[in-house]
N, C-alpha and C positions, 0 to 999 in steps of 0.2 A: 504494500500500500504506500502511496506517495506520502512523504514526510509531512507535507503541508496539510494533507487530508487527515493524517493521524493527529496532528496538533489541533486541528479544528474540532475533531470529534472529542478530544480531551476537554476542550473548552465548553462544548455544549452538553456534555454529560450532566444530568441534573444533580444538584447538590445533595439530594437525598439518597443517591446511590453511592456505594463505596465498594471496596474489594469484595468479590463474591456476591454482588448485587444486594448487599444488605441495605435495607431501607432505613434511612436516618430521619429523625424528627417526625415519625409516624407512631402515634400512641396505640397501645393495645391493652386490654384488661390484664391485670396481674393477679388479683385476688377476686373471689366471688363477690357479687353484689350483696350489700347489706351484711357483709362479714364484720364490719365495724359499725359503730353508732354514728349519728350525725356529727358527733364531736371529733371525728377522725382528724388528726393533726400530727405534728412531729415534723417529718419523719427523719431518721438518720440511719446510717449504716455503720456496723462495726468492722473491724479489720478483716473478718471472715466473709463479709458481704451480706450478713443478715440485716434485715430492715426492721427498725423499731418505730412503731407509730402508736399514738395514744388512743385509748377508748376502743380497743378490740373486743368485740362481743358484748361488752357492757362498759358503762362509764367508770372512770377512775383507774382503768387498767392501762398497762403498756403492753402492746402486742409485739410478738417477735415473729417475723416472716422470713423463712429461709430463702435462699436464692432460687429455689425451684417452686416457690409460691405457697408453701405450707405454713399455716399460721397457728399460733397458740398464745395463751396469756403468759407473759413473762413475769410481771409483778403486778400487784394491786397497791395503789397508794393508800395510806391510812386516812382515817377521819373523813373530812370533806375534801381533801386534796384531789385536784383534778389537773392532769398535765396538759401542756400545749406544746411549745417548741422543745426540741431535743438537740443537744450537741454532744460530741465526745472530745475529750482532750487526748493528747498524744499517748498518755499512759493507758488509755482505754476506759477511763471512768466516764460514765454517762451523767449529763446534767439535764434536768427537766424543769421547765418553767411551770410553776403551780399557780394558776391564775385565781384560784379560789381562796388560797391561804397566804398569798403575798410572799411566796417562798421560791427558792430554787433548791431542788433535791440533787444530791450526789449519790449515784448508785454504782456499786461494785458489780460489774456484769458477771464476774465469775462466781461470786458468793450470793449475789442478789441483796447484799446488805445495803440499806438505805439510811441516809442521814440528811438532816437539813444543812445545806451548805451556806445558804444566805437567806436572811429574812429581814424585811423592813415594812412596818405597818403603813408607811407613807406611800408604798407602791399602790397603784390602782389595781392592776391585775397583770403581773409580768406575763408577757405574751410569747415573744419569740426570743431566741438567744443566738449570739454569734460568738465565735472564739477567735482571738487574735493569735498570731504565731507564738507569742510568749505564754499563752494559756489564759490570758485575761479574758473574762467574759463581758459581753455587752448585752443589755436587755432592753427590749422595747416595752412600753408600759402605757397602753391606751386607756382613756376614759371614754367609753363608747357613748354614754349618756350625754356628756358635755362636748363630745367630738374634739377632745383635746388629748394630749399625750406627753409622756416624759421619756427620758433615756437614762439608763443607769450603767455604770461600770462596776463590775464585781471583781475584786482583786483575788489573787491566788489564796489568800487567807479567808475569803468569803465575806470580806467587808464591802458594804455597798457605798457607792459614791454617786450622787445625783449629778448628771452631766448637763441635762437640758430639760426645761419645762416650758409650758405654754406653747407646745407644738400642736400640730393636728393629731389625728388618730394614728400614732406611731404603731407600726405593725411589723412588716418584714424588715429584717436587719441582717447585715453581712459585713465582714471585714475583707478588704481587697487582698490579693495575693501577696503584696509586699508589706502588708500590715500598716500602711500609711493612710488609709482612708476607711471611714465607716459609712456604709450605705444604709439609709433608712427610708422606708416609704410611709406615706400617710394614706390610709385606705379611703377615707371620705373625701379628702382634699385632692387625691390623685397625684400627689407630688412624690418624686424620688429625689432625695437629698444626698449629697456627699459632704462629709465632714473630714477635714484633715485631723489625724490623730497625732497629738503631740508626744514628745518623749516620755512625759509623765503619765500618759494615758488619758489625759483630758482632751477636749475637742476644740478645734479652731472654728472659725466662721464657716457656716454651711453655705453651699452653693447648690442651686437647682440643677440637677442632672437631667431630669425629664419631667414634664407635666403631661398627663394623659387626659384626653377629652371626655372619656366615658368609662363606665364600669369601675369596680373597686380593685384593691390589691389584697394580697395576703403575704405568705412567705416568699423569700427569695434566697438564692444561693449563687456563688460564683463558680465559673470553671477556671482552669489554670491560666487561661489567657485574660482573665479579668472581666469576661462578659457576665452580665447579671441575668439569671433566669428568674423571671417574676411571674407568680401565679396571678392571673387576671380573674378574680372572683366575680362571678356574674356573667362574664363573657365566655368562660369555658376554654381558656387558652393559657399557655405559658408564653410570655413575651421574652425574647432574648435581646438584651440591651447592651450595646458596646460600652466600653469605658468612657467614650465621648458622648454617650447619651443617645445614640442612634439605634433605632429599632432594626435589628438584623432580620428577624423573622418572628412569626407566632405559630405555635403548635396547638392544634385541637387536641384536647385531653379527654374527650368522650363524656363530658359532664359539665354543667354550667358553673359548678362551684369548687374549683381547685383551691385547697387551703394552704398547701405547702409542698415542698419538694426536697429531694436530696439526690446526690450522685453516688453510684455504687457499681456493682458488677465486677467481673474479673479484671477489667481494664479501666474502671472508673468512668466509662462512657455510657452507662445506663442511668437514666433519670427516672426516679420513682416519685409519683405525685399522689398525694392524698386528696381524694375527690369526694365531696360531701353529698352531692345529689344521689349518687348510686352507692355511697358508703363503701368505697373500695380503693385499693391501690391500682393505678395504671402505670405503665412504663413506656419509655421510648429511648431509642439509641441516638447518640449525638457524636459529634466529630472531635470533641476535646474532653479530656478527663475533668472531673470535678476537683475543686480545690481541696475539699475535705479528704477525698480519696488520695490525692497526692501526699497529703500530710501523713497518712497511714504508712506510706512507703519510706518515709524518713526514719533513719535509725537514731 
């Protein structure tokens, strides 16, 4: 075949095809419908690729789903505690935002031992978590009734530090691959903000990365290239936003209410989405590994 023709074919091959004709950015069901409650959220993957999401089978649980899609209750939170966002540190400990009791739980995945890592009664309802390269946690903290929100930093000792208040409904939160920027979205106001992270963990002046015209947001996570994958709650898609704030693409996730997402799979290129309408996990393949997966590879 003529070299020019080969080059042309390489250019026009659709982006959703890769080696072996694997379809990228095409969602498919991963767990059965209604296997979770309408409170399905989280999710995040451990080093072995198991997916953890809250409210499996009943409220207040954390479910564990294996890479082949089999789910079971992993732990049940005590009292009135109910989980939302989940992250892992490099040592493999799980942190769970407890929006009912203003807490963040730390769970030893091997022993299932749970302890309160952070608590502050001034929190509205800690919603989602992000982890910086040094293990510092950041938490979004919306007040849905007043359509306002706060941001918190939680240091490695579990001490809470209020970083920002009087924001919109802070929800999805993530730290950039280089650890120098904190991304936060506001669900009702439809803004995505970028804050510079200072050396002491505090935040500089925020800048608007992207304002969307319609629908809400929920969780978001970065890939290794710094692109933000944002769940579009009400639209039924995941939007991929470049570090410059440009929409690269949107992926239909087979339900109108995606609440959060994570990266996993053997190569970090599988995205798992918690979807509320059908109360299940869906998945799709992507072209870049997730940031959290990359950190699991670091020794």
